[in-house]
C-alpha positions in Angstrom: 116.3 94.0 41.9 114.0 92.4 39.3 110.9 90.9 40.9 107.5 89.3 40.3 104.4 90.5 42.0 101.1 88.5 42.1 98.2 90.8 41.4 95.3 88.5 42.2 94.2 85.3 44.0 94.7 84.6 47.7 98.3 85.6 47.6 97.7 89.0 46.0 100.6 91.4 46.6 103.2 88.6 47.1 106.6 89.6 45.7 109.3 87.3 44.5 112.8 88.6 43.9 114.5 87.2 40.8 118.1 86.0 40.4 120.0 85.5 37.1 121.4 82.2 38.5 118.1 80.7 39.6 115.1 79.6 37.5 111.7 80.4 39.1 109.1 77.7 38.8 105.4 78.8 39.1 102.8 76.2 39.8 100.3 74.6 42.2 102.7 72.1 44.0 104.6 73.0 47.2 108.0 72.4 45.5 107.4 75.4 43.2 109.1 78.8 43.9 105.8 80.7 43.5 102.9 78.5 44.7 99.4 79.3 43.4 96.9 77.0 45.1 94.2 77.1 42.4 92.7 74.2 40.5 93.2 76.2 37.2 97.0 76.2 37.7 99.0 73.2 36.7 101.4 71.5 39.0 104.4 73.0 37.1 102.8 75.7 35.1 105.5 78.2 34.0 109.2 79.1 34.4 110.9 82.5 34.6 114.6 82.4 33.9 117.5 84.6 32.8 119.1 84.0 29.4 120.9 86.1 26.8 120.8 89.2 29.0 117.1 89.1 29.5 114.5 87.5 31.7 112.2 85.2 29.8 109.0 83.3 30.6 108.2 79.8 29.3 105.0 77.7 29.6 105.8 74.2 30.9 103.1 72.4 29.0 100.3 73.6 31.3 96.7 72.6 30.6 95.2 76.1 30.4 98.2 78.1 29.1 100.4 81.1 30.0 99.6 84.5 28.5 102.0 87.4 28.2 100.2 90.7 27.7 97.1 88.7 27.0 98.7 86.7 24.2 99.2 82.9 24.7 102.9 82.0 24.5 104.1 78.8 22.9 107.8 79.3 23.4 110.2 81.2 25.7 109.5 84.9 25.4 111.4 87.9 26.7 109.9 89.9 29.6 110.1 93.7 29.5 109.8 96.0 32.4 106.1 96.4 33.4 105.0 93.4 31.5 102.1 91.3 32.9 101.6 87.7 32.3 98.7 85.4 33.3 99.3 82.0 34.8 95.9 80.9 33.3 93.7 83.4 35.2 96.1 84.7 37.8 97.9 88.0 36.7 101.5 88.5 37.7 103.6 91.7 37.0 107.3 91.7 36.1 109.4 94.7 37.1 113.1 95.3 36.8 113.2 97.1 40.1 110.8 97.5 43.1 111.1 101.3 42.6 109.9 101.1 39.0 106.4 101.5 37.7 105.1 98.5 39.7 103.7 100.7 42.5 101.9 102.9 40.0 100.6 99.9 38.2 99.3 98.2 41.3 97.6 101.4 42.6 95.9 101.7 39.2 94.7 98.1 39.5 93.5 98.4 43.1 92.1 101.9 42.6 89.9 100.9 39.7 90.0 104.3 38.1 86.8 104.6 36.1 85.8 107.4 33.8 82.1 106.9 34.5 82.0 105.5 38.1 78.5 105.8 39.6 78.0 108.1 42.5 76.6 106.0 45.4 73.1 106.8 46.6 71.9 106.6 50.2 69.6 103.7 51.0 65.8 104.4 50.7 62.7 102.8 52.0 61.4 102.1 48.5 59.7 105.5 48.1 60.5 107.7 45.1 63.3 110.1 45.8 63.3 112.7 43.2 66.8 114.1 43.4 68.5 110.7 43.9 66.6 109.1 41.0 67.3 112.0 38.7 71.0 111.7 39.4 70.9 108.0 38.9 68.9 108.4 35.6 71.4 111.0 34.4 74.3 108.6 35.1 72.6 105.7 33.3 71.8 107.8 30.2 75.4 109.0 30.2 76.6 105.4 30.3 74.2 104.3 27.5 75.3 107.2 25.4 79.0 106.2 26.0 78.5 102.6 24.9 76.4 103.8 21.9 79.3 106.0 20.9 81.8 103.2 21.3 79.7 100.7 19.4 79.0 103.2 16.7 82.7 103.9 16.1 83.3 100.6 14.4 81.6 98.5 11.8 83.9 95.5 12.4 82.4 92.7 14.3 85.7 91.7 15.9 86.2 95.1 17.4 82.7 95.4 18.9 82.9 92.8 21.6 86.1 94.0 23.3 84.7 97.5 23.4 81.5 96.3 25.1 83.4 94.5 27.8 85.8 97.5 28.4 82.7 99.7 28.7 80.9 97.4 31.1 84.0 97.2 33.3 84.0 101.0 33.3 80.3 101.0 34.4 80.6 98.3 37.0 83.6 98.6 39.4 82.6 95.3 41.1 82.8 93.3 37.9 85.9 91.1 37.5 84.7 88.6 34.9 83.1 89.4 31.6 82.1 87.0 28.8 80.4 87.4 25.5 79.3 84.3 23.6 77.8 84.0 20.2 75.5 81.3 18.8 77.1 79.4 15.9 75.0 78.1 13.0 75.1 74.6 14.6 73.7 75.9 17.9 76.9 75.9 19.8 78.0 78.8 22.0 81.3 80.3 21.0 83.2 82.6 23.3 84.3 85.6 21.3 85.5 88.0 24.0 86.4 87.6 27.7 87.9 89.7 30.5 89.1 88.5 33.9 90.8 90.6 36.5 91.1 94.3 36.3 94.8 94.2 35.5 94.0 93.1 32.0 92.5 95.9 29.8 92.3 93.6 26.8 89.5 91.1 25.9 91.6 88.2 24.6 90.2 84.8 25.4 92.5 83.3 28.0 90.5 80.5 29.6 87.4 78.2 29.3 84.2 80.3 29.7 82.4 79.7 33.1 79.0 81.0 32.0 78.1 78.3 29.4 75.2 76.8 31.4 73.9 80.2 32.5 74.0 81.5 28.9 72.1 78.4 27.7 69.4 79.1 30.3 69.1 82.8 29.2 68.9 81.9 25.6 66.4 79.2 26.2 63.8 81.4 28.0 65.0 84.7 26.4 65.0 86.5 29.8 67.8 88.3 31.5 69.1 86.7 34.7 70.3 88.3 37.9 71.9 86.2 40.6 73.1 87.9 43.8 74.7 86.6 47.1 75.9 88.1 50.3 79.6 89.1 50.3 81.8 86.3 51.5 85.5 85.5 51.4 86.6 82.9 48.9 89.9 82.0 47.3 88.5 82.9 43.9 85.2 83.6 42.3 86.1 80.9 39.8 86.3 78.3 42.5 83.0 79.1 44.1 79.6 78.3 42.8 77.9 81.1 44.7 78.7 84.2 42.6 76.9 87.4 41.8 76.1 87.2 38.1 74.3 89.1 35.4 73.6 87.4 32.1 71.5 89.0 29.3 70.7 88.0 25.7 72.0 89.9 22.8 69.1 90.8 20.5 69.4 92.3 17.0 66.8 94.5 15.2 65.4 91.2 13.8 64.8 90.1 17.5 67.1 87.1 16.7 69.0 85.8 19.7 72.6 86.3 18.8 74.3 85.3 22.0 74.8 86.5 25.6 76.7 89.0 27.8 77.7 87.8 31.3 79.2 89.8 34.2 80.4 88.4 37.5 81.3 90.3 40.7 84.4 90.0 42.8 84.8 88.4 46.3 84.5 91.6 48.3 81.5 93.1 46.5 79.3 90.3 45.3 76.3 92.3 44.4 74.3 93.5 41.4 71.0 95.4 41.5 67.8 95.3 39.4 68.9 98.6 37.9 72.2 97.1 36.9 70.3 94.3 35.2 68.2 96.8 33.2 71.3 98.6 32.1 73.1 95.5 31.0 70.0 94.3 29.2 69.9 97.6 27.3 73.6 97.1 26.5 72.7 93.6 25.1 70.2 95.1 22.8 72.6 97.8 21.6 75.3 95.3 21.1 73.0 93.0 19.1 72.0 95.9 16.9 75.6 96.8 16.4 76.5 93.2 15.5 73.7 92.9 12.9 74.6 96.2 11.4 78.3 95.3 11.3 77.4 91.9 9.6 75.1 93.7 7.1 77.9 96.2 6.4 80.4 93.3 5.9 78.0 91.5 3.6 77.5 94.7 1.5 81.3 95.0 1.3 81.6 91.4 0.2 78.8 91.8 -2.4 80.5 95.0 -3.7 83.8 93.2 -3.9 82.2 90.3 -5.6 80.5 92.6 -8.1 83.8 94.3 -8.8 85.5 91.0 -9.2 82.8 89.8 -11.6 83.0 93.0 -13.6 86.7 92.5 -13.9 86.2 88.9 -15.0 83.6 90.0 -17.5 85.9 92.5 -19.0 88.7 89.9 -19.3 86.3 87.5 -20.9 85.0 90.0 -23.4 88.6 90.7 -24.4 89.0 87.0 -25.3 86.2 87.4 -27.9 87.0 88.7 -31.4 87.1 92.5 -31.5 86.1 92.7 -35.1 84.4 90.5 -37.7 86.3 89.1 -40.7 86.4 91.4 -43.6 86.2 88.9 -46.5 84.9 90.0 -49.9 81.8 88.0 -50.9 80.9 87.1 -47.2 79.1 88.7 -44.3 79.6 87.7 -40.7 77.3 88.2 -37.7 77.5 87.5 -33.9 75.5 87.6 -30.6 76.8 86.8 -27.1 74.9 86.9 -23.8 76.1 85.2 -20.6 73.5 84.0 -18.1 75.5 85.7 -15.3 78.2 88.4 -15.4 80.5 85.9 -16.9 79.8 82.7 -18.9 81.1 79.5 -20.3 80.4 80.2 -24.0 83.1 81.1 -26.4 83.6 81.8 -30.1 86.3 83.0 -32.4 87.1 83.5 -36.0 90.4 84.5 -37.7 91.8 84.8 -41.2 94.7 82.6 -42.2 97.6 83.7 -44.3 96.3 81.9 -47.3 92.9 83.7 -47.1 90.9 81.0 -45.5 88.8 81.7 -42.4 88.9 79.5 -39.3 86.2 79.8 -36.7 84.7 77.9 -33.8 82.0 77.9 -31.1 82.5 76.3 -27.7 80.4 75.7 -24.5 81.9 74.6 -21.2 79.7 72.6 -18.9 78.0 74.6 -16.2 77.8 78.4 -16.0 79.0 81.4 -14.1 82.6 81.7 -12.7 83.6 78.0 -12.8 82.6 77.7 -16.5 84.2 81.1 -17.3 87.5 80.0 -15.7 87.5 76.8 -17.7 86.7 78.4 -21.0 89.4 81.1 -20.4 92.0 78.3 -20.2 90.5 76.7 -23.2 90.6 79.9 -25.3 94.3 80.2 -24.7 94.9 76.6 -25.7 92.8 77.1 -28.9 95.2 79.8 -30.1 98.2 77.6 -29.4 96.9 74.5 -31.0 95.6 76.2 -34.2 99.0 77.9 -34.5 101.0 74.7 -34.3 98.7 71.9 -35.6 99.0 70.8 -39.3 95.3 69.7 -39.6 92.0 70.2 -37.9 92.0 66.7 -36.6 95.3 67.1 -35.0 94.1 70.4 -33.4 91.0 68.7 -32.1 93.0 65.8 -30.6 95.4 68.3 -28.9 92.4 70.3 -27.5 90.7 67.1 -26.3 93.9 66.1 -24.4 94.1 69.5 -22.8 90.5 69.5 -21.6 90.9 65.9 -20.3 93.9 67.1 -18.3 91.9 69.9 -16.6 89.7 67.3 -14.9 87.0 70.0 -14.5 84.3 68.7 -16.9 83.8 68.7 -20.6 83.5 71.3 -23.4 81.4 71.0 -26.6 83.2 72.5 -29.5 82.5 73.0 -33.2 85.6 73.9 -35.3 85.3 75.0 -38.9 87.5 76.0 -41.8 86.0 78.0 -44.6 87.7 78.1 -48.0 86.3 81.4 -49.1 87.4 81.1 -52.7 85.6 77.8 -53.3 82.8 78.2 -50.7 83.8 75.0 -49.1 83.2 74.5 -45.3 85.0 71.8 -43.4 84.0 71.1 -39.8 84.6 68.9 -36.8 82.0 68.7 -34.1 82.7 67.5 -30.6 79.3 67.1 -29.1 78.1 70.6 -30.0 74.7 71.4 -31.6 75.3 71.1 -35.3 75.4 74.3 -37.3 72.3 75.0 -39.5 72.5 76.0 -43.1 69.7 77.7 -45.0 69.9 77.0 -48.7 68.7 80.0 -50.7 68.0 78.0 -53.8 65.7 75.4 -52.2 64.6 77.3 -49.1 65.4 74.2 -47.0 67.4 74.2 -43.7 69.8 71.4 -43.0 72.0 70.4 -40.0 75.6 70.3 -41.2 77.6 67.2 -40.2 75.1 65.9 -37.7 76.0 62.3 -38.5 79.7 63.0 -38.0 79.3 64.6 -34.5 81.3 62.9 -31.7 81.8 63.1 -28.0 82.5 66.4 -26.3 86.1 67.3 -25.5 87.4 65.9 -22.2 85.2 62.8 -22.1 87.8 60.3 -23.6 91.5 61.3 -24.0 92.0 59.0 -27.0 88.8 59.8 -28.8 88.9 60.2 -32.6 87.2 63.1 -34.3 85.7 63.0 -37.9 85.4 65.8 -40.4 82.4 66.8 -42.4 82.2 69.1 -45.4 79.5 71.3 -47.0 79.5 73.2 -50.3 78.0 76.7 -50.0 76.3 78.5 -52.8 75.7 82.3 -53.1 73.0 83.3 -50.7 73.4 80.4 -48.3 73.5 81.1 -44.6 75.2 79.2 -41.8 74.3 79.7 -38.2 76.2 78.3 -35.2 74.8 78.5 -31.7 75.2 77.1 -28.2 72.6 75.0 -26.3 71.6 78.1 -24.3 69.5 79.0 -27.3 67.6 75.8 -27.8 67.3 75.1 -24.1 65.8 78.4 -23.2 63.0 77.7 -20.7 59.5 79.0 -20.5 57.6 79.5 -17.2 56.1 76.0 -17.7 59.6 74.6 -18.0 59.2 73.7 -21.7 62.2 74.3 -24.0 62.6 76.6 -26.9 64.0 73.8 -29.0 65.8 73.5 -32.3 62.5 73.3 -34.3 61.7 77.0 -33.6 65.2 78.0 -34.8 64.5 76.0 -38.0 61.1 77.7 -38.5 62.7 81.1 -38.2 65.4 80.3 -40.7 62.9 78.9 -43.2 60.9 82.2 -43.1 62.1 84.8 -45.6 64.3 87.5 -43.9 66.4 90.4 -45.1 69.8 89.1 -43.9 71.4 86.9 -41.3 71.7 89.7 -38.7 67.9 90.4 -38.9 67.4 86.6 -38.5 69.5 86.5 -35.3 67.6 89.6 -33.9 64.3 87.9 -34.6 65.3 84.6 -33.0 66.6 86.4 -29.8 63.4 88.5 -29.6 61.3 85.3 -29.9 63.4 83.6 -27.1 62.7 86.6 -24.8 59.0 86.3 -25.5 59.1 82.6 -25.0 60.8 82.9 -21.5 58.1 85.5 -20.5 60.3 87.1 -17.9 62.0 84.0 -16.6 65.6 84.6 -16.1 68.2 83.2 -18.5 69.2 79.7 -17.4 72.3 79.4 -19.6 74.7 81.4 -21.7 73.6 82.1 -25.2 75.9 82.6 -28.2 75.1 82.8 -31.9 77.5 83.4 -34.8 77.1 82.9 -38.5 78.0 84.0 -42.0 76.4 84.4 -45.4 78.0 83.7 -48.8 76.9 86.7 -50.7 78.4 86.1 -54.1 81.0 83.9 -56.0 
């Protein structure tokens, strides 16, 4: 016949035969079918019933929960032969017949088969016993080697703590409660692994930790704690304040206090020794080291993943930029692009129209790094769409302004130009971008094109109107576009490179526009004197070589 068997508490070994026609109520009150007189058990805690050809277990809204095979259940769940469920912290076994594996399971629980059980030593009068001490030392070393092996077999923090508790329960047959708590950034103690009762080989958290105050005390003074009492009979170690306890701090290589490890003995064997305390203290140190190494490994993996993601983003962003310069007779084009991070918020483009004209633009999204790169990536796609469908530059700018406003992620400065190569006429619209500079070969002067026609950046006002400006270019004239990362490059004293230095470089005789750009960039690097780039930098330009 199917039956339940209580594996712990004052009614350990009690069996209850199940019937398909009768629901079994488990709880603390006398009217229950299985009565568990513990404060941790609710009045009506759980129900075992037959339905759909299977016995099932259901939590009845208990305070502390019901756990099947160490997992908290939230709805009726099928019971299989040999399953164990916890009514809070009281384990109960389910078997389809009394002749099934229950007997073997119970003997395993009560026998406490341990791979590394210590050989008991005869009592001494405090004098050094060579043979006994050597045997004890060998056992301790073997146990430390075992926990080192287990800890070293994983670099995942979540796997370390259950392995520690499993190993400690192997080392100490008298232990029935184990807790590991970590310090959170806000100073709270967070239970990350717990074991209670030797019928449960897992380390799933199934109740409120009992060692919070003890752990706080150990963390406060940084010293391991050993508390022993004479063996007595009690209903449960959880209901009695006088318990044998070991609590030690977990210390990493940096000597930081990461948390605590706590062990509590059972009713019949409430004792731990000073040697036990030393061993668990060593385990705390080994665990702390394993935790810090695992966290460092996790951080390295995260950084490596971030680097790979950034590299992917950088490659995507570079593909958004023009792969080749316009090949227009009578004109020469140049470019320079350098993000402050792996990716940036600067963008430029140029393209030849079917009628031979060249359209080009330079944009700069607010901010830098990944957020700016994501924003400019969306913008670059929209630029292609607007320029392909708009009839005029003003319509294209209005369309782009509406798009950036809809993103609600900031603003973008943008200078859009149309070059009539046959007539040397440049038409531009400037939305809050640094105005392009034009060096006139005939006069040697440098002028800012369309400065007085510049308007607000894109995304500031959805209904903003943009105004065009024009410039007539003569043979030898050079036009340079740039983002504010150039003029806002910062020296160690926090002074800015400024537009005036760019004007000075343009006014000085130079071989061609590319050599001018190289000279400006070299001067910026000298100006920064090793200070890292604070913003993305982009320069593009062209020269009208001949009629």
